[in-house]
Residue, then its C-alpha position, 0 to 999 in steps of 0.5 A: x778845802x783842808x790846809x795842810x798843818x805845819x809841822x812846828x814840833x819836829x823833834x816831839x820837843x812839846x812830848x819831851x818836856x812833858x814827859x820830863x815834867x811827869x818825871x820830875x812830878x813823881x820824882x817830888x811826890x816820892x821824895x818830898x822837898x828841900x833835900x840837895x839837887x844831887x838827890x834830885x838828880x839822881x832820882x830823875x834820873x831813875x825816872x827818866x830811865x823809868x819813862x824810857x828816855x835817853x839822857x846824858x847825865x852831866x854832859x860837857x859842852x866847850x865854850x870858846x872865845x873867838x876860836x879859843x876854848x876857854x872853858x865848859x859847862x855841864x848842864x844837869x841832863x840833856x834829854x833825847x838829845x834835844x832838851x837841857x834840863x837844870x836841877x834846883x833847889x832855890x827860893x825861886x826860878x829867877x831871869x838868872x836862871x832863865x839867863x843861865x840856861x838861854x847861854x846854856x842852849x846858845x852855846x849847845x846849839x839846842x833850842x829848848x830847855x827846862x828848869x825844875x826847882x825842887x825847894x818847895x812842896x809843889x814842883x816849880x818849872x820853868x820852859x826856856x826857848x832859844 
């Protein structure tokens, strides 16, 4: 008897993160490494658009303490209304960056984030799951 398989990726999150990473690889291969984050942000926006991915760039999310708004945060991208993408040009991705994205996920209600580091010739990335 064949057991039905559960769909553990109901929003296609694996496919989205795979596509985002592919776009980031295209960017690092064409632009190179070591520039300011804004250059990579602009290039990644073009790469995401080219792949037909829906995204918001610099979308604001409100942050509350109790019931009072205390500010907002702005991730670099939200792709397909499901995945937060943060770009960096740092020595290495640490728990600080992972914690930042974890907080972004918690406040936004989203479940997965990707950190992309463009500092070196080889793309460095981390996936963060809430």
